[in-house]
C-alpha positions as CSV (number, residue, x, y, z in Angstrom):
1,X,40.7,-33.5,-18.7
2,X,42.4,-29.8,-20.5
3,X,40.0,-30.4,-23.5
4,X,36.9,-30.9,-21.2
5,X,37.5,-27.6,-19.6
6,X,38.7,-25.5,-22.4
7,X,36.0,-26.8,-24.8
8,X,33.5,-24.0,-25.5
9,X,30.1,-24.1,-25.9
10,X,28.8,-24.5,-29.4
11,X,25.6,-22.8,-29.4
12,X,27.1,-19.7,-26.6
13,X,25.9,-17.3,-29.3
14,X,22.5,-18.3,-29.9
15,X,21.2,-17.7,-26.1
16,X,21.3,-14.2,-25.8
17,X,18.5,-14.0,-24.8
18,X,18.6,-15.5,-21.6
19,X,21.6,-13.5,-20.8
20,X,19.8,-10.6,-21.1
21,X,18.8,-8.5,-17.4
22,X,15.1,-7.8,-17.4
23,X,15.7,-4.2,-15.6
24,X,18.8,-2.8,-17.9
25,X,17.9,-5.4,-21.0
26,X,21.5,-5.4,-20.9
27,X,24.0,-8.4,-20.8
28,X,24.4,-9.3,-16.9
29,X,26.6,-7.9,-14.6
30,X,27.7,-9.6,-11.4
31,X,23.7,-11.1,-11.5
32,X,22.2,-11.8,-7.8
33,X,19.3,-14.0,-7.5
34,X,15.8,-12.9,-5.9
35,X,13.7,-15.3,-4.2
36,X,11.2,-15.8,-6.8
37,X,14.3,-17.0,-8.5
38,X,14.8,-14.8,-11.4
39,X,18.3,-12.6,-11.3
40,X,19.4,-9.3,-12.0
41,X,22.2,-6.9,-12.3
42,X,23.7,-5.6,-8.5
43,X,23.6,-2.6,-10.5
44,X,20.3,-2.5,-11.3
45,X,18.9,-3.7,-7.6
46,X,20.4,-0.5,-5.9
47,X,18.7,1.9,-9.1
48,X,15.3,-0.3,-8.3
49,X,16.0,0.4,-4.3
50,X,16.4,4.1,-5.0
51,X,13.0,4.6,-5.8
52,X,11.9,3.3,-2.7
53,X,15.0,4.3,-0.9
54,X,12.5,7.1,0.9
55,X,9.6,5.1,1.9
56,X,11.9,3.4,3.8
57,X,13.4,5.5,5.4
58,X,10.1,7.7,6.2
59,X,8.5,4.0,7.5
60,X,11.9,3.5,9.5
61,X,11.6,6.9,10.6
62,X,7.7,6.2,12.1
63,X,8.5,3.3,13.8
64,X,10.6,5.8,16.2
65,X,9.5,8.7,18.3
66,X,9.6,10.9,15.6
67,X,6.8,10.3,13.0
68,X,5.3,13.7,12.3
69,X,7.5,14.6,9.8
70,X,6.5,15.2,6.1
71,X,7.6,13.4,2.7
72,X,10.7,15.2,1.1
73,X,11.0,14.4,-2.2
74,X,14.6,14.2,-3.3
75,X,15.8,15.1,-6.5
76,X,19.6,12.8,-7.3
77,X,20.4,9.4,-5.6
78,X,23.1,9.3,-3.0
79,X,25.4,6.5,-3.1
80,X,25.8,6.5,0.5
81,X,22.2,6.1,1.3
82,X,21.5,3.2,-1.6
83,X,24.1,1.4,0.0
84,X,22.6,1.8,3.4
85,X,19.2,1.1,2.4
86,X,20.6,-2.0,0.8
87,X,22.1,-3.1,3.3
88,X,18.5,-2.5,5.3
89,X,18.7,-3.9,9.1
90,X,16.4,-2.7,11.4
91,X,16.4,-0.5,14.7
92,X,15.8,-2.3,18.1
93,X,13.3,0.7,18.6
94,X,10.8,-0.3,15.5
95,X,10.4,-4.1,17.2
96,X,10.2,-5.3,14.1
97,X,12.4,-5.8,11.4
98,X,12.7,-2.8,8.7
99,X,12.9,-4.5,5.2
100,X,13.2,-3.4,1.2
101,X,10.4,-4.1,-0.7
102,X,10.8,-3.7,-4.8
103,X,9.1,-5.7,-7.6
104,X,10.5,-8.0,-9.5
105,X,11.0,-6.8,-13.1
106,X,10.9,-10.4,-14.5
107,X,7.3,-11.1,-12.8
108,X,6.3,-8.2,-11.0
109,X,6.1,-9.7,-7.3
110,X,6.9,-7.6,-4.7
111,X,10.3,-9.3,-3.4
112,X,11.4,-8.4,0.1
113,X,14.8,-8.1,1.1
114,X,15.2,-9.1,4.7
115,X,17.4,-8.2,7.4
116,X,20.6,-8.2,5.5
117,X,19.3,-6.2,2.2
118,X,21.0,-6.9,-0.7
119,X,24.1,-8.6,1.4
120,X,21.5,-11.3,1.7
121,X,21.2,-12.1,-2.2
122,X,23.7,-15.1,-3.6
123,X,25.2,-14.0,-6.5
124,X,24.7,-16.1,-9.6
125,X,28.1,-17.6,-10.9
126,X,27.0,-19.6,-13.0
127,X,25.0,-17.2,-15.1
128,X,27.9,-14.9,-14.6
129,X,30.2,-17.6,-16.3
130,X,27.8,-17.9,-18.6
131,X,28.1,-14.6,-19.8
132,X,31.5,-14.7,-19.6
133,X,31.5,-17.2,-22.5
134,X,29.1,-15.1,-24.6
135,X,31.0,-12.2,-24.0
136,X,34.4,-14.1,-25.3
137,X,32.5,-15.7,-28.4
138,X,31.7,-11.7,-29.6
139,X,34.8,-10.7,-28.5
140,X,36.4,-13.8,-30.5
141,X,39.1,-11.4,-32.7
142,X,40.2,-9.4,-29.5
143,X,42.3,-11.5,-27.4
144,X,43.4,-11.9,-23.5
145,X,46.9,-11.0,-23.0
146,X,49.2,-12.9,-20.4
147,X,49.5,-11.0,-16.7
148,X,52.8,-12.0,-15.7
149,X,55.2,-11.6,-19.1
150,X,57.4,-8.9,-19.8
151,X,56.4,-6.4,-22.4
152,X,55.4,-7.0,-25.1
153,X,52.8,-9.5,-23.4
154,X,51.9,-12.7,-25.2
155,X,48.1,-13.9,-26.3
156,X,46.7,-16.0,-22.9
157,X,45.8,-19.4,-23.2
158,X,45.0,-20.2,-20.0
159,X,43.4,-18.6,-16.6
160,X,44.0,-19.6,-13.1
161,X,40.9,-19.6,-11.1
162,X,42.9,-19.8,-8.0
163,X,45.7,-17.0,-8.8
164,X,42.7,-15.0,-11.0
165,X,45.6,-14.6,-13.5
166,X,46.0,-15.4,-17.3
167,X,48.8,-16.8,-18.7
168,X,50.6,-17.8,-21.6
169,X,52.2,-21.1,-21.8
170,X,54.7,-20.3,-21.2
171,X,54.6,-18.2,-18.2
172,X,51.8,-21.2,-17.0
173,X,54.5,-23.7,-16.8
174,X,56.7,-21.0,-14.8
175,X,54.7,-20.3,-12.3
176,X,52.8,-24.0,-12.0
177,X,55.8,-26.0,-11.9
178,X,54.5,-30.1,-11.7
179,X,55.1,-31.3,-7.8
180,X,54.0,-28.2,-6.8
181,X,50.6,-27.1,-5.1
182,X,50.3,-24.6,-7.9
183,X,49.6,-27.6,-10.3
184,X,46.6,-28.3,-8.5
185,X,45.2,-25.7,-9.5
186,X,41.8,-25.3,-11.6
187,X,42.4,-23.4,-15.0
188,X,40.3,-22.6,-18.1
189,X,40.2,-21.1,-21.1
190,X,41.5,-17.1,-21.2
191,X,38.8,-15.3,-19.4
192,X,38.7,-11.9,-17.4
193,X,35.6,-13.6,-15.3
194,X,37.1,-14.9,-11.5
195,X,34.6,-16.1,-9.6
196,X,35.5,-17.2,-5.7
197,X,36.2,-20.9,-5.3
198,X,33.9,-21.5,-2.0
199,X,30.6,-20.4,-2.4
200,X,30.1,-18.4,1.1
201,X,26.6,-17.8,2.8
202,X,25.3,-14.5,2.8
203,X,24.1,-14.8,6.4
204,X,27.1,-16.0,8.1
205,X,30.0,-14.7,5.9
206,X,32.7,-17.2,7.6
207,X,30.6,-20.2,6.8
208,X,30.2,-22.6,3.3
209,X,27.4,-23.3,2.2
210,X,27.0,-27.1,2.1
211,X,23.1,-27.6,2.4
212,X,20.2,-26.9,0.2
213,X,16.7,-25.8,1.6
214,X,13.9,-27.5,0.0
215,X,11.4,-24.8,1.4
216,X,13.3,-22.0,-0.2
217,X,14.9,-23.3,-2.8
218,X,18.8,-21.7,-2.3
219,X,22.0,-23.1,-0.5
220,X,22.7,-22.7,3.2
221,X,25.2,-23.1,5.3
222,X,24.8,-25.3,9.0
223,X,24.3,-22.1,11.0
224,X,21.4,-21.4,9.1
225,X,20.2,-24.9,9.9
226,X,21.1,-25.0,13.6
227,X,19.8,-21.1,14.0
228,X,19.1,-19.4,11.3
229,X,16.1,-18.5,9.4
230,X,15.8,-22.0,7.6
231,X,15.8,-24.0,11.4
232,X,12.3,-25.7,10.8
233,X,13.2,-26.1,7.0
234,X,13.5,-29.4,5.2
235,X,17.0,-29.0,4.0
236,X,19.6,-31.7,2.1
237,X,23.1,-32.3,1.7
238,X,24.3,-30.3,-1.4
239,X,25.6,-33.0,-3.3
240,X,22.1,-34.9,-3.0
241,X,20.3,-31.6,-4.6
242,X,23.2,-31.5,-7.3
243,X,22.7,-34.7,-8.6
244,X,19.0,-34.8,-8.0
245,X,18.9,-31.0,-9.6
246,X,20.9,-32.0,-12.3
247,X,19.4,-35.2,-13.1
248,X,16.3,-33.5,-13.6
249,X,17.7,-31.0,-15.6
250,X,19.5,-32.9,-17.6
251,X,16.5,-34.7,-18.3
252,X,14.1,-31.8,-19.2
253,X,17.1,-30.4,-21.8
254,X,17.2,-34.2,-23.6
255,X,13.6,-34.3,-23.3
256,X,13.6,-30.7,-25.2
257,X,16.0,-31.9,-27.2
258,X,14.1,-35.1,-28.9
259,X,10.6,-32.8,-29.2
260,X,13.1,-30.2,-31.9
261,X,10.4,-31.2,-34.8
262,X,7.9,-30.7,-33.3
263,X,9.0,-27.0,-31.5
264,X,9.7,-26.2,-35.0
265,X,6.1,-27.3,-36.3
266,X,5.1,-24.7,-33.3
267,X,6.9,-22.1,-34.5
268,X,6.2,-21.9,-37.6
269,X,2.2,-22.3,-36.6
270,X,3.1,-19.4,-34.4
271,X,4.7,-17.6,-37.7
272,X,1.2,-17.4,-39.1
273,X,-0.8,-16.7,-36.3
274,X,1.5,-13.7,-35.8
275,X,0.5,-12.9,-39.3
276,X,-3.1,-13.2,-38.6
277,X,-2.9,-11.7,-35.3
278,X,-1.5,-8.5,-37.3
279,X,-4.5,-8.6,-40.3
280,X,-7.2,-9.2,-37.7
281,X,-5.4,-6.2,-35.0
282,X,-5.7,-3.9,-38.4
283,X,-9.3,-5.2,-38.9
284,X,-10.0,-4.6,-35.4
285,X,-8.5,-1.1,-35.1
286,X,-11.3,0.1,-38.5
287,X,-13.7,-1.4,-36.6
288,X,-13.3,0.4,-33.3
289,X,-12.6,4.0,-35.4
290,X,-15.9,3.5,-37.3
291,X,-17.4,2.6,-33.8
292,X,-16.1,5.9,-32.6
293,X,-17.4,7.4,-35.5
294,X,-21.0,6.8,-34.6
295,X,-20.4,8.3,-31.4
296,X,-19.1,11.1,-33.1
297,X,-21.8,11.7,-35.4
298,X,-24.4,11.1,-32.7
299,X,-22.5,13.6,-30.4
300,X,-22.4,16.3,-33.4
301,X,-26.4,15.8,-34.0
302,X,-26.7,16.3,-30.0
303,X,-24.5,19.4,-30.1
304,X,-26.6,21.3,-33.5
305,X,-29.9,20.0,-31.7
306,X,-28.9,21.7,-28.8
307,X,-27.9,25.1,-29.9
308,X,-30.5,25.3,-32.5
309,X,-32.8,25.3,-29.3
310,X,-30.6,28.1,-27.2
311,X,-31.0,30.0,-30.2
312,X,-34.3,30.0,-30.5
313,X,-34.8,30.6,-26.9
314,X,-32.2,33.4,-27.2
315,X,-34.6,34.7,-29.6
316,X,-37.9,34.3,-28.2
317,X,-36.3,36.0,-24.5
318,X,-35.0,39.1,-26.6
319,X,-38.3,39.3,-28.8
320,X,-40.3,39.7,-25.4
321,X,-38.1,41.7,-23.4
322,X,-37.6,44.5,-26.7
323,X,-41.8,44.3,-26.6
324,X,-41.4,45.1,-22.9
325,X,-38.8,47.6,-22.9
326,X,-40.6,49.3,-25.8
327,X,-43.5,49.9,-23.4
328,X,-41.7,51.2,-20.4
329,X,-40.3,54.1,-22.8
330,X,-43.7,54.7,-23.4
331,X,-44.0,55.4,-20.2
332,X,-41.4,58.4,-20.2
333,X,-42.9,61.9,-20.6
334,X,-43.8,63.6,-23.5
335,X,-43.0,59.6,-25.0
336,X,-45.3,56.7,-26.3
337,X,-48.3,56.4,-24.2
338,X,-47.9,59.8,-21.9
339,X,-47.5,62.1,-24.1
340,X,-50.4,60.8,-26.2
341,X,-52.1,61.2,-22.9
342,X,-51.3,64.9,-22.4
343,X,-52.3,66.1,-25.7
344,X,-55.8,63.9,-24.5
345,X,-56.0,66.4,-22.1
346,X,-55.7,69.1,-23.9
347,X,-59.5,68.0,-25.7
348,X,-62.3,70.4,-24.8
349,X,-65.2,69.2,-25.9
350,X,-66.3,66.3,-23.3
351,X,-68.1,64.3,-25.1
352,X,-64.8,63.4,-27.7
353,X,-62.9,63.6,-24.2
354,X,-65.0,61.1,-22.2
355,X,-65.0,58.6,-25.5
356,X,-61.3,58.7,-25.8
357,X,-60.3,59.3,-21.5
358,X,-62.3,55.9,-20.8
359,X,-59.8,53.5,-23.4
360,X,-56.8,55.4,-22.2
361,X,-57.4,55.8,-18.6
362,X,-57.4,51.4,-18.7
363,X,-54.0,51.5,-20.4
364,X,-52.8,54.0,-18.1
365,X,-53.7,52.0,-15.1
366,X,-52.3,48.6,-16.5
367,X,-49.1,50.5,-17.1
368,X,-49.3,51.9,-13.0
369,X,-49.5,48.5,-12.0
370,X,-47.0,46.8,-13.9
371,X,-44.8,49.8,-12.7
372,X,-45.5,48.7,-9.2
373,X,-45.0,44.8,-9.8
374,X,-42.0,44.9,-12.3
375,X,-41.0,41.7,-13.7
376,X,-39.3,41.5,-16.8
377,X,-41.2,38.9,-19.6
378,X,-38.1,37.1,-19.7
379,X,-35.4,35.3,-17.7
380,X,-32.1,35.9,-18.9
381,X,-30.9,32.6,-17.0
382,X,-30.5,30.0,-19.5
383,X,-30.0,27.2,-16.1
384,X,-32.3,25.1,-18.1
385,X,-30.2,24.8,-21.0
386,X,-27.2,23.3,-19.4
387,X,-26.2,20.0,-20.4
388,X,-25.6,17.2,-18.4
389,X,-22.7,15.1,-19.4
390,X,-22.3,13.7,-16.0
391,X,-23.4,9.9,-16.9
392,X,-22.7,10.0,-20.3
393,X,-19.2,10.9,-19.5
394,X,-18.7,8.1,-16.9
395,X,-20.1,6.0,-19.6
396,X,-17.5,7.3,-22.1
397,X,-15.2,6.7,-19.4
398,X,-15.6,3.4,-18.9
399,X,-16.1,2.5,-22.9
400,X,-13.9,-0.2,-23.3
401,X,-14.4,-3.4,-25.2
402,X,-17.5,-6.3,-24.9
403,X,-16.6,-8.2,-21.4
404,X,-17.6,-11.5,-22.6
405,X,-16.2,-14.1,-20.0
406,X,-14.9,-11.2,-17.3
407,X,-16.8,-11.1,-14.5
408,X,-16.9,-7.9,-12.6
409,X,-14.9,-7.8,-9.3
410,X,-15.9,-6.9,-6.1
411,X,-13.7,-5.4,-3.5
412,X,-14.0,-7.2,-0.1
413,X,-14.8,-4.9,2.6
414,X,-14.0,-7.2,5.2
415,X,-10.7,-8.4,4.0
416,X,-9.5,-5.0,3.0
417,X,-8.2,-2.6,5.8
418,X,-6.5,0.4,6.4
419,X,-3.4,0.4,9.2
420,X,-0.2,1.8,8.6
421,X,-0.3,0.0,5.0
422,X,-3.4,0.1,2.7
423,X,-4.5,-3.5,1.9
424,X,-7.2,-4.3,-0.5
425,X,-8.8,-7.4,-1.4
426,X,-11.5,-8.7,-4.3
427,X,-13.0,-11.5,-5.5
428,X,-15.5,-12.5,-8.0
429,X,-19.1,-13.3,-6.5
430,X,-19.7,-15.3,-9.6
431,X,-17.0,-17.4,-9.3
432,X,-16.6,-17.9,-13.1
433,X,-15.1,-15.3,-15.4
434,X,-11.8,-15.2,-13.0
435,X,-9.2,-12.6,-14.8
436,X,-5.5,-13.0,-15.7
437,X,-4.7,-9.7,-14.3
438,X,-6.4,-6.9,-12.3
439,X,-5.6,-3.1,-12.1
440,X,-6.0,-1.5,-8.7
441,X,-6.8,1.9,-9.0
442,X,-7.2,4.9,-5.7
443,X,-6.9,8.3,-5.5
444,X,-7.4,10.4,-2.4
445,X,-11.0,12.0,-2.1
446,X,-10.4,15.7,-1.6
447,X,-12.8,18.4,-1.1
448,X,-10.8,20.9,-2.4
449,X,-10.2,18.9,-5.4
450,X,-13.7,17.6,-7.6
451,X,-11.8,15.3,-9.6
452,X,-8.6,14.2,-8.9
453,X,-6.5,11.8,-11.0
454,X,-6.7,8.2,-10.5
455,X,-3.6,6.5,-9.6
456,X,-3.1,2.6,-10.7
457,X,-0.8,-0.5,-10.5
458,X,-1.0,-3.5,-12.1
459,X,-1.8,-6.9,-9.7
460,X,-1.4,-10.1,-10.7
461,X,-3.3,-12.2,-7.9
462,X,-6.4,-10.4,-6.3
463,X,-5.0,-8.3,-3.4
464,X,-2.3,-5.6,-3.4
465,X,-0.8,-3.7,-0.3
466,X,-0.5,0.1,-1.4
467,X,1.8,2.3,0.5
468,X,2.4,6.0,0.6
469,X,-1.0,7.1,1.8
470,X,-1.6,10.3,3.3
471,X,-2.3,9.9,7.1
472,X,-6.0,11.6,8.5
473,X,-7.3,11.3,5.0
474,X,-10.0,9.5,3.1
475,X,-9.0,7.3,-0.1
476,X,-11.3,5.4,-3.0
477,X,-10.8,2.6,-4.8
478,X,-11.7,0.8,-7.5
479,X,-10.3,-2.6,-9.6
480,X,-11.4,-3.9,-13.1
481,X,-10.0,-7.1,-14.9
482,X,-8.0,-8.3,-17.6
483,X,-8.7,-11.4,-19.7
484,X,-6.2,-10.8,-22.7
485,X,-7.1,-7.6,-24.3
486,X,-10.8,-7.9,-22.9
487,X,-11.4,-6.3,-19.6
488,X,-14.2,-5.6,-17.3
489,X,-16.2,-2.7,-16.3
490,X,-14.9,-1.0,-12.8
491,X,-15.7,-2.5,-9.4
492,X,-17.9,0.0,-7.0
493,X,-16.0,2.3,-5.2
494,X,-14.7,1.4,-1.5
495,X,-13.7,4.2,0.6
496,X,-11.2,3.9,3.1
497,X,-9.8,5.8,5.5
498,X,-6.0,6.2,6.9
499,X,-5.0,6.4,10.2
500,X,-5.4,10.2,12.1
501,X,-1.3,9.8,12.7
502,X,1.5,7.1,11.9
503,X,1.2,3.9,13.3
504,X,3.7,3.4,16.2
505,X,4.9,-0.3,16.7
506,X,5.8,-2.2,19.9
507,X,5.0,-5.1,22.0
508,X,4.2,-6.1,25.4
509,X,6.4,-5.6,28.0
510,X,7.1,-9.0,29.9
511,X,9.1,-7.8,32.0
512,X,8.5,-4.2,33.6
513,X,5.0,-5.0,35.9
514,X,4.2,-8.4,34.0
515,X,2.2,-10.9,36.3
516,X,3.0,-13.8,34.8
517,X,0.9,-15.4,37.4
518,X,-2.7,-13.7,35.9
519,X,-1.5,-12.6,32.6
520,X,-1.1,-14.8,29.5
521,X,1.6,-13.7,26.9
522,X,2.0,-15.4,23.9
523,X,5.3,-16.1,22.5
524,X,5.1,-13.2,19.9
525,X,4.2,-11.0,22.7
526,X,1.4,-9.4,21.2
527,X,-1.8,-10.8,22.6
528,X,-2.1,-11.4,26.2
529,X,-4.9,-12.6,28.1
530,X,-6.3,-12.5,31.7
531,X,-6.2,-16.1,33.8
532,X,-7.1,-14.9,37.5
533,X,-7.4,-18.6,38.9
534,X,-7.0,-19.5,42.1
535,X,-5.6,-16.4,43.4
536,X,-8.5,-15.0,42.9
537,X,-11.4,-17.3,44.4
538,X,-8.7,-17.5,47.5
539,X,-8.8,-13.8,47.4
540,X,-12.6,-14.0,47.1
541,X,-13.0,-16.1,50.5
542,X,-13.2,-13.1,52.5
543,X,-15.7,-10.8,50.3
544,X,-18.9,-10.7,51.7
545,X,-20.8,-8.4,49.4
546,X,-19.1,-5.5,46.8
547,X,-16.3,-6.3,44.2
548,X,-12.8,-5.7,45.9
549,X,-10.6,-6.9,42.8
550,X,-7.3,-5.9,41.0
551,X,-6.4,-4.9,38.1
552,X,-3.8,-6.7,36.4
553,X,-1.6,-4.4,34.4
554,X,1.0,-4.7,31.5
555,X,2.4,-1.6,29.4
556,X,4.3,-1.8,25.8
557,X,8.0,-2.5,25.8
558,X,8.1,0.7,23.6
559,X,7.9,4.8,24.9
560,X,7.2,8.0,22.9
561,X,8.9,11.7,23.3
562,X,7.4,13.9,20.9
563,X,5.2,13.7,17.8
564,X,2.2,12.2,16.9
565,X,1.5,8.5,17.3
566,X,-1.5,5.9,16.5
567,X,-2.1,2.1,17.1
568,X,-4.7,-0.5,17.1
569,X,-5.8,-3.7,18.9
570,X,-8.6,-5.5,19.2
571,X,-10.6,-6.6,22.6
572,X,-12.3,-9.9,22.7
573,X,-15.8,-9.7,22.7
574,X,-16.2,-11.8,26.0
575,X,-14.0,-9.5,28.0
576,X,-15.3,-8.6,31.4
577,X,-13.6,-5.4,32.2
578,X,-10.8,-4.1,29.8
579,X,-9.1,-0.5,30.4
580,X,-7.1,0.9,28.0
581,X,-4.8,3.9,27.3
582,X,-1.4,5.9,28.0
583,X,0.5,6.5,31.6
584,X,4.1,7.9,32.1
585,X,6.9,6.1,32.6
586,X,7.5,8.1,36.1
587,X,3.7,7.1,37.0
588,X,4.3,3.2,35.9
589,X,7.5,3.3,38.4
590,X,5.7,4.6,41.2
591,X,2.8,2.4,40.4
592,X,4.6,-0.9,40.0
593,X,6.9,-0.6,42.8
594,X,4.0,0.4,45.2
595,X,1.4,-2.0,44.1
596,X,-2.1,-1.6,46.1
597,X,-5.3,-2.7,45.2
598,X,-7.8,0.3,44.0
599,X,-11.6,-0.2,44.8
600,X,-14.2,2.0,44.0
601,X,-16.3,3.0,47.4
602,X,-19.2,3.3,44.9
603,X,-20.0,-0.4,45.0
604,X,-19.6,-0.8,49.1
605,X,-22.3,-1.6,51.3
606,X,-22.8,1.0,53.4
607,X,-22.0,3.7,49.8
608,X,-25.6,4.3,50.1
609,X,-25.5,6.3,47.4
610,X,-24.7,6.6,43.6
611,X,-24.4,10.4,43.2
612,X,-21.0,10.0,40.9
613,X,-18.8,12.0,43.1
614,X,-17.0,8.9,43.7
615,X,-15.5,9.0,40.2
616,X,-13.3,12.2,40.6
617,X,-11.8,10.6,43.7
618,X,-11.0,7.1,41.6
619,X,-9.7,8.9,38.7
620,X,-7.0,11.0,41.1
621,X,-6.3,7.8,42.2
622,X,-5.7,6.0,38.5
623,X,-2.1,5.6,37.6
624,X,-2.4,5.5,34.1
625,X,-5.5,7.7,31.8
626,X,-8.0,5.1,30.6
627,X,-10.9,4.5,29.3
628,X,-12.7,1.3,30.1
629,X,-14.4,-1.3,27.4
630,X,-16.4,-4.5,28.3
631,X,-19.2,-6.7,28.2
632,X,-18.8,-5.4,24.4
633,X,-19.7,-2.0,25.6
634,X,-17.0,1.6,25.3
635,X,-18.0,3.6,28.6
636,X,-16.9,7.2,28.1
637,X,-15.6,8.2,31.4
638,X,-18.0,10.2,33.4
639,X,-15.2,12.2,35.4
640,X,-13.9,13.9,32.5
641,X,-12.2,16.8,32.1
642,X,-13.1,17.4,28.3
643,X,-16.3,19.8,28.5
644,X,-18.1,18.0,25.3
645,X,-17.9,15.1,27.0
646,X,-21.4,13.8,27.4
647,X,-22.6,13.6,31.8
648,X,-25.9,10.9,30.7
649,X,-24.9,7.4,30.9
650,X,-26.8,6.9,28.4
651,X,-25.2,8.8,25.6
652,X,-21.5,7.4,27.8
653,X,-22.1,3.7,26.9
654,X,-21.6,3.0,23.2
655,X,-21.1,-0.2,21.6
656,X,-17.5,-1.6,21.5
657,X,-16.0,-1.4,18.4
658,X,-14.5,-4.7,16.5
659,X,-11.2,-2.6,16.7
660,X,-10.5,0.0,19.0
661,X,-7.4,2.8,17.8
662,X,-5.5,5.3,20.0
663,X,-4.1,8.4,19.2
664,X,-1.1,10.0,20.9
665,X,-0.5,13.4,20.1
666,X,2.1,14.5,22.5
667,X,3.3,18.1,21.9
668,X,0.0,19.2,22.1
669,X,-0.7,17.0,25.2
670,X,-4.1,15.2,23.8
671,X,-5.1,11.6,23.6
672,X,-8.1,10.4,21.5
673,X,-9.5,7.0,21.3
674,X,-10.8,5.6,18.0
675,X,-13.5,3.2,16.3
676,X,-9.9,1.8,14.0
677,X,-12.5,0.2,11.7
678,X,-14.2,3.3,10.4
679,X,-11.1,5.8,11.9
680,X,-13.9,8.1,14.0
681,X,-12.9,9.8,17.0
682,X,-15.3,8.5,19.9
683,X,-13.1,10.0,22.8
684,X,-10.8,12.6,23.3
685,X,-9.6,14.3,26.3
686,X,-6.2,16.2,27.8
687,X,-3.3,14.3,29.7
688,X,0.2,15.0,30.5
689,X,2.6,14.0,28.4
690,X,5.5,14.5,31.3
691,X,8.4,12.1,30.3
692,X,8.4,9.1,27.9
693,X,4.8,7.8,27.5
694,X,4.0,4.5,26.6
695,X,1.0,2.2,25.6
696,X,-0.6,0.6,28.7
697,X,-4.0,-2.0,29.3
698,X,-5.9,-3.3,32.2
699,X,-7.3,-6.2,32.4
700,X,-9.7,-8.0,35.3
701,X,-11.7,-11.2,35.0
702,X,-11.9,-12.9,32.1
703,X,-10.5,-10.8,29.1
704,X,-8.0,-10.7,26.4
705,X,-6.2,-8.1,23.8
706,X,-4.5,-8.4,20.7
707,X,-2.8,-6.1,19.1
708,X,-3.3,-5.3,15.4
709,X,-0.4,-6.8,13.0
710,X,1.1,-4.1,10.9
711,X,0.5,-4.8,7.1
712,X,3.6,-6.2,5.1
713,X,4.0,-6.3,1.6
714,X,2.9,-10.0,0.5
715,X,5.4,-12.8,0.5
716,X,6.4,-14.8,-2.7
717,X,4.1,-18.0,-1.6
718,X,6.1,-21.3,-3.3
719,X,4.4,-24.2,-3.8
720,X,6.3,-27.3,-1.8
721,X,7.1,-29.4,-3.9
722,X,9.7,-32.0,-4.7
723,X,12.9,-31.7,-5.9
């Protein structure tokens, strides 16, 4: 038994490649298992989190009431802040867990750490043990000394995993005598790597793992299964999982060993392919260089031709201007034409004077007319000779290898959206020639800067979530596909606009003023529908004319006390009447504690007019600042305090957007209503921001409202396969 424990792996020195961290490219140190099943050093996770640390704090701040602070780039990492980010956690006010996301260095998939951060990841003790064996094999000449010997210490022969100490033979017998509990301790060869005897659950630190989740492919404890994140997942016992996985692993290893000759032949083939690739690569470089040389020759020829044309035009213009200048110099006194005319006037013989003066007079008249309407003989501007290089420059920018078999991807504007982050989706219209990888580029459309630099990111799927975008800005996106070394041309650019303010997260409040008899709230509290039912029908018995119905109010469960915030939602097209806006906490308390039906006198039988004067009266009774939606229309209030609001009914009724947004500027006391698909403001007005402000909604008749879900980084998806 002892011999089995102390027997080293024969090929331990040949597996160094498997023991290298993909992040630091060094041997693993306290490796952690990521959800994608890759391992990474504990310190490397913290270093990677540093680059996303600032985003985590800004995102957390955007979910509280102070969301207007600008992003500040920090220059050096703070271990205290990194530890706080690694623990992640979330605040109650944010309503949704705040998770830290980073790309796996091995597969580049986005990894979400969840609520517990790094603490929610398992240490890979098996890999840690193998790394320690490798280190021992690498430093075989360096002995591990006994921890209990008196100076000078002897070389250790065993290490006790229960005592976390190394012993020589004599000390081991002294401290582990036969017939005692210590004699049953687990001992291995000399090592400095002592791992825990029992693997504990990261989420429930006092519980040991005793089950295996087949969906998440990770060990869990019984509390995880009873009421934790794995409650609805399929689990199996740890012994069963151990047996099944060990059998599969052993079977796969035996298969690889039996195919050793095949592997060697394939290694030889790969060596030949490497040589062929090197030769073909050099040939391709030479052909590419020749192609660019041809382009240089064409450009040089066109350059020389353009310069010759400009030079010829310049000389011709200078010649004309020089001749015109000499002609005008002749008009000066005692010079040229004027001087000659003065001499002619001295002629006393009439016949001779008349003979000469006629022609001279014609020349003087032409000179006079030319003087009155002066126009240069040639233009000094060379605007006609400006070389237009826009299209050739774009063509040269997109110059790439022949895209045979790679279809041009196209960004799907219906699936792509912009909210707290940008979700960009694309596909191949022809459904053929899909790429292996994609490069997504984006840049801010800035009027001040003509051609801002593109930012790029490599994507393995057909969608990508982009963070760190400025609010109230337009961004252009484009994508191209790669298949090996072949790439497709760029897709058509798509421009999306970010919200005017940071996104505010909240859910519907199921306590304050919530009427469960008329409103139906889903379990996630992000969707509400109106179900008037029998109370409305029974109340309608007394109605003879007009419309006396009650609005059912519901508010958000999180308030705003400062800053600028934006949220979006969708109203069902079948909705009869929905009011949306904001409300102060004092108004909410006053309204829900003294509820009454609000009816408009304009529809009463004896009203007799439709002047709209009652609108001011009705608005004075409204508890909240709202606009009306319904019947697929958006109604701008007539009794608006905004001077720019349209007064005629035609311009006050707009088509209802599929997604509506509200922007509240608490500090300036303004609320705006937006077409959230285009981020276009439809209506804005002043609002009294006294106290805490809440998102408010009111429904009547058949209606439904669904809050827009924030965009989260894509979770890794695993196929549900048998173990």
